[in-house]
N, C-alpha and C positions, 0 to 999 in steps of 0.2 A: 611421410615423415614430416608433416607440417606441424607448426606450433601456433598457439594463440599468440596474438601480437604482444600482449603484456609479458607472458612467460618467456617468449622468444627473446625479446629485447633484454629482459633481465638476465637470462642465462647467458646470452652472448656477450653482454657487457662484462660479466664476470670472466668468461673465457678470454675475451679480448684483453682484459687487464692482465691475466696470466700470460698471455702472448706477449704483451709489451714487456713484462717483467723478464721473460725468458730471452727474447731476441735482443732487447736493448742491453741485456747483461751478458750476451754470449761471449764477450771478450773478457769476462770476469776472471777466468783462470788462464794461466799461461798455456798456450797450445802444447800438445804433446811433443811437437817438434822443436820447441823453444825451451831453453833453460831460463829460469827466472833471472832477468838481468839485474845487475847490482847498480841500482839507481842511475839509469841512463839519462842523458840530458835530452829534454824535449824542447824543440825550438819552434817558435811561431811568433814572428814579429818581435823578436827580442825577449820573449818571455820564456821561462823555464819552470819545470816542476819535476818532482821525483815520481818514479814509477810506483804503482801500487795495484794489487790485484785483490778482488773480492770473490768470495765463494759464489757460484751460480745460484740463482734463485730457485730453480726447479730440478734440473738434472745436469749431469756433466757431459756435454757433447764432445765428440772427437772431431777436431778441426782437420781438414785435409790440407796438407802442405802443397802450396803452389810454388813451382820452381822459379817463377819470374815475378817481379813486382806486380801488384794488382793494378790493372790499367785504369787510369783516371779518366773521367768524362772530359770531353773537349770543352774548354771554356769554363771549367769548374771554378767555384769560388773558393776563397781561403777560409771564409766564415759563412755560416748560414744561421739565421734566426728562425727557430721552430715556430710554425704557425698553427693555429687551431684548424683541425681538419687534416693535417699532415699524417702520413703513415711512414713507418720506418722504411718501407720499400721506396716510397717517393723521395724521401730524404737521401737515401743511399744513392738513388739515381742522379741526384744533384752533384754528388762528388765522384761517382764511379761509373765507368762504362758498363759494367755488369753489376747491377745492384745486389745480386745474391752473394757477392763477395764481402758484403758488409761485415759479417762476423769475423772475417780474417783480419780486418784492420781496426775494428772498434777497440778503443783503449779507455779503460776506466780511470777517471780522474779521482784520486783518493780524497781530494779536498771537498768533494761534493757529498752532502748527506744523501744516502740512498742513490748511489750513482748509476744503478741499473736502469732507472726510469728517466725518460726524457719528457719534458713538459713544454707547452707553448711558452715562448719567451726565452727559453734556453738558447745559448749561442754555441753552436758546434763549430769546431775549427779543424782544418786540415793541418796536421803537424807532422814532424819527422822524428822518429825515435831510432837511434842507431842507423840513420840513413834510410829508413823505411817509412813510407807514408802511413799515418794513423789518423783516425778521426776520433776526437774526444770532446767532451763537454767542457769548453773553456770558461764558460760563465753561466751560472744558474740564473733562472729568472728571479725577479723580485719576490715572487711568492715563495720560491724554494729557499731563499736566503733570509726570509723573514724570521725573526727570533720568537714571534708569538706562537703559542701552541695553537694548532689548527688541525682539525680532522678533515681530510679531503679524500673523496672516493678515488680508488685507483683508476677509474675510468677517465679521469682527467689527464692521465698520461697518454703518450702517443702509442697507438697500436701498430702492429706490423702491416695489417691489411684492413680495409674497411669492413667491419663486421656486418654491416648492413647487406653486403653482397653475399656473404655466406648465409645470412638470414633469408635472403631471397631464394637461395638454392633450397633451403630447408622447407620453404613453404610452396615452392612451385613444381615440385616433382622430383622423383628419384629414379634410379635404375635398380631393379631388384636382381641380384645375382641369383642364378637358378637354385642353388642350394638354399639360399636365404628365402626365396619365394616359396619353396616346397615346405619349409619348416615353420612359416608364420601362422598364427591363428587366422581362422577364416570365418566369414559370415555364413552361418548355416541357414538361417531363416529369419524373416521379419516377424515380430510379434503381432498378432492380430490378423485381420483380413487385408494384408498388404503384400503385393508381390515385390514391390520395391520400397525403400525407406528413405526418409529425409529427416531434417532437423525436427525434433519433437517425437520421433518414433523410437521404439526400442528394438534391438536386434539380439538374436541368440548367436553366440560365437563359440566355436570349439577351439581348443588349444591354448586358452589363456590359463596361465599358472598362478597369476596373482589372485588374491582373494580380498584385497583391501578396497572397499568402496571408494570411488572418487579418482582412482588411477586413470590417467588420460591415455587415449589411443588416437592414432591417425588411421583413417580408413583409406586404403589405396586399391585402385582397380588395376589388375594385371593386364597390361596392354600388349602391344606388338612385341614379338620375340626379337632379341638382338643376337646376331651371329658374328663370330669373330671373322673379319674379312681375310685373315691370313689362312685359316684352316676350315672355315665355314662351320665351326662347332657352335652349338647354342650355348651362350654364356649368361644370358639373363633376359629380362623383360623390361619394357618401359613401364614405369609406375605412374599412374595417373591419379593425382590427389582427389579424393571424394569428399572427405570432411573429417570431423573430429567427434570424439565421444568420450564418455566417462563410464567406468565400470560401476554398475549398480549392484550386481550380485555375482559372486564368484561361483565356480562349479563347472560341470561339463554336461550341457553347455552353460556358459556364463551369459549374463544379461548386460548389455551395454546400451546406454541411452545416448542417442545422437544429439549433439548440442549445436553443431554447425555443419552445413553441407554445401558443396559447390555443384554437386550433381547427385543423382539418385544412387543409393547404395544397393548392391544386388548380391544375391548368393554367390559365394566364391571370392568376393572381395577380401583382401588381406588386411590385417591390423598390425600396425607398428607401434611399439611403446613411444609415447610422445615425450622424448627426452633428448637433450643435446649430448650425443655421445661422440661428437667429432673432436678429437684432440687438436687444440689450436696452439700448442706449444711448439711452433715451427722453428726449426733450426736449418735454414736453407743450405743445401750442399748438393754436390753431384752424386748420383746414385752409386752405390758400392759395387754394382755389377752392370754389365753392358745391357742397356735397354734399347730395344728397337720395336716400337709399337705404333699404334694408330689411334686417332680420335674416332670413337664409334658413335658418340651421341653428345648432344649439348642440351643442358637443362633450359627449357623455355621453348624449344622447338624451332629456333631460328636457323637460317641457312648459312649466314655469315657470322663469325664469332669474333668478338672484340674483347677489350680489356675488362677484367673482373667478371667475365662470364665463367660459368662452371661447365667443364667438359668431362666426359667419361672416356677412359683409355682402356684398351684391351690388354693391359698388362697389370699384374697385381703382385701380391706378396710372394706368390710361387716363383716369380722371376726376380725376386730380390728388391722390389720397389717398396719404399716405406715413406711415412709421413715426413715432409720437409724436402724430399728429393725435388730437384729442379731439372726440367727437361726443356730442350730446344725444339720448337715446332718448325717443321719444314713443309712448305706448301707443295703439294704434289704437282709435278710438271704436267702441263697440258700436252695432249697428243695432237700434233698438227700434220697436215698433208704437205709433203715436200713436192712442190710444183715443178721443181727443176730436176731433182734426182729421182723422183718417183717414190711411192710408198709413204708410210707414216713414220713420224719421228716423235719420240717422247722428249719433251724439253726437260732440262735439269731441274731438280728441286731448288727452291729458294727459301732461305731462312725467313720465318714469318713471325716469330714471337717466342715467349717464354711462359712455361706452365709450372706451377708449384703444386705438388701433390699434398692433399690434406686428409684423404681418407682412402684406405686400401682394403680390398677384399682379396680372396684367393686369386681370382682371374681378372678382376677389374679394379680400377682406381678412379677416384675423383680428383680433378685438378682445377686450380683457379688460374685463369689467364692473367699473368702479371703484366705482360707487355704484348702488344700486337703491332708489329711494324708493317704488316700486310694483312689483308683479309684471311682469316683462318676458316677452314671448312672441315666438315666430317670427312674422314679417311685421310686427312693430312697426317704425315709421319711425326713421331716424337722420338728423340734420341738424347743420349747424354750430351751435355754442353761440351763444346770443344775448348 
């Protein structure tokens, strides 16, 4: 599922802009549990303003009511000036103990044009509305207040996560769910007297339904099988990126010209449409159902997992997991020898970080590690945040 650098960055910038529009504006509608207040007073250093709500930019999420005030971060500021390179998650962590509660307390300032977007130079303030903490844009940057007409790409707004990290995931490998791997087009044979193919060669492929020349594909080698550690069932395969190609001629078999390769393409390799089909309109929340799963793979093949790495979880949509769900990672307790009482003892699990789901299949999901307070490993547990 790799992309060329140019098309990848272009596509992801667009989705990142949509992401910023959605998450920054997730407080646009009054949550289902709140009635629209009649002009409550907002206090912050003696200033006040009237309430106002705007329609959400993309879709209308359902906020989850929390019974207690959102816990604030220790030593949180009263104001924060947005910097170039910030993400909404990072900014939320400046104010909140748990950044994913950001949608619960974001408050739209009706005096700001296009209030759903946050830009570098904007001043965000912690205010109180009806006694509850809220974060709002208390002062727009000079650019946003400027009266001159100016066309500015949405990519200048603050995104929710660094899109470069999702881009790295797209270009460094995937996990193919079993049903997905079985249904993908496959390399039948290399054209000419070649047992294997590389950039500059043409290949014959079965299973391609497109017939428009120029359509791009990623070639993926089906690697080691992945088994669910809970029931030992085969759930997928490691996908090893081979290269990219363009459809030269449709049909069965179709002809694909390889344009770039990292390794030789061989019969049986699968082809993925080269497109960004990952929805990035995240609205962070706790899963609607109880999730108790494990990390089964990490993109990149590393043994220790840190912030902004992509992990694969052995739970998917069939268990109620969906895009935007936030999970807490628990480091599996080590088994140690009891030198005094005898036998072996399993140490308790320890909280190790936070993962946000950004792509789901039937039995697996992809998640981005948003926080890592300890080293995270394959087979660590993931569960609903407490």
